[in-house]
C-alpha positions, 0 to 999 in steps of 0.5 A: 338753567336757573330756578327763575329762568326755568320758571319763566319757561314754564310760565310761558308754556302756561300762557301759550296753553291759555291762549290756545284755550281762548281760541278754542272756546271762541270756536265753540261760541261760533259752532257749539261743536268740537268735531276734531276733538280739540279739547280731548286730543290736544288741549287736555293732553298738553295740560297734563304735560304742563302738570307733570312739568310743574311737579318735576319743577317743584321736586327739583327746586323744593329747597330753593323756592320761597316758602309761599311759592312752594306752598302754592305749587304743592297746593295746586299739585294736590288739589288738581291731581285727578284733573290732569291725569294722562288720558283723562277726557272731559271735552270743553268742561275739562278745559273749563276746569284745568285752564283757571287752575293753571292760570291761578298757580302761574300768577301766584308763583310768579308773584312770590318769585318776583317778591324775592328781591324785596325780601332778601334786601329787607333781611340784609338791611335788618342784619346790618342794623342789628349788627350795629346796634349789637355793637352799641349795646353789647360790650362783649360784641363791641370788644370782638369788633374792636379786636377784629378791626385791629387784626384787619379786613379779613377778620372783619369780613369773617365776623360779619359773615357769621352775623349775617348768616344768623339772619339767613344771609349767606354773604360772599365776596369775589376773587380776582377772576370775579368768582364767588369766595367764601368769607369764613373759609377765605382760602376756598370757593363758595360751597354752592350746595351748602349755601343753596340749601341753608340760606334764605338769600345769597348776598355779595358783600365787599368789606373794607377797613377804613382807618380814617375818614380821609380813606372813605371814598377811596375804600368805597370805590375799591369795594364797588370796583371789586364787586363789579367784576362779578356776574350772577351765576348758577345760584340766581334762585337765592341770590340778591342780584340787584343790590351789592353791599360795600361795607365800610368798617371804621372806628368812628362814624363816617358820613353816609355815601348815597346809593350808586346805581350802575346798570341793573345793580345798586351799590349800597354803602353800609358803615359799621362802627366798631367803637361808637360814641354812645350818648351819655344817659345823664 
C-alpha cells in the first residue's frame, strides 16, 4: 500500500470515528445520559487505536512525507499523547477533547499531501528553466551540452538527470516493458530505496535528440508513446503522477508544442537548446 492510499484509509477511519462521535453526542442532547458507556467503552478505545495507527504511519513514512505533513503529525502525536492512552476514561468530556484533535490533523495532513503534485511540478519547471538559462550564460555548461548533443541522446539524458537531481528531482525513463530505468546508470533499473530517501519528487522524463526542426513532431510523439507505457508503481508517495515530460534537445530553438492531456496524465514538452543564439549586447 502506498503512502497516499494508506493515508486515505486512515483518513476514512477518522471520518468514521467523527461520524460516530456526532451520533453519540446527539443522543446525549436527547437524554443527557450514557448508560452503556459509549464514550469510555467504544469511542475512546477506538480513538486510541487511531492514534496508534497515526504513530505507526508517521514512523513508517517519515522520510517520504512532505515536511509540513510530517511536522503536523509529529505535533499532534506529541501534544495529545496523554489523551489517547489505552484505558483512559473521561466520558463525553474526553470525546470533546480527542475528536477535534483527530479532525484537525486529518484536515492538515490531507491538505499537505494534496499539495505535493503542485510542489513537485514547480520544482521540475524551475529545474528545466535553470538548465536552459545556465546553458545561455555559462560557457562551460554550454560546451558540455554541445558535446553531449554530439555524442547522442543517452549522454543528454544522463547530463539532464544530474542537473534535475540538484533541484531534488529524481528523473527516470521507462524501458520496453514500461518499468522504471535509471537515467545515469542506464543499464540498471531505478534504485527505489535510494530515490525514495534522497529525492523531493520522482519525475518521468523522456529525452529526445532533435537534429532538425523537421523531426520535432515525430520525436515528441515518440517520447509521449514511450512515457505512456508506464503505470505509477510503489513510489507513488514521491512521484509526480499527473505530469510527464518530453524533453526535446536541439541545437537551435524549436517552436513550442502545447501540453497534451491523455486521461489523468498531462504531457509537457520542454525544449532544451544546447547552442542558443544569445542576443547581442550592442
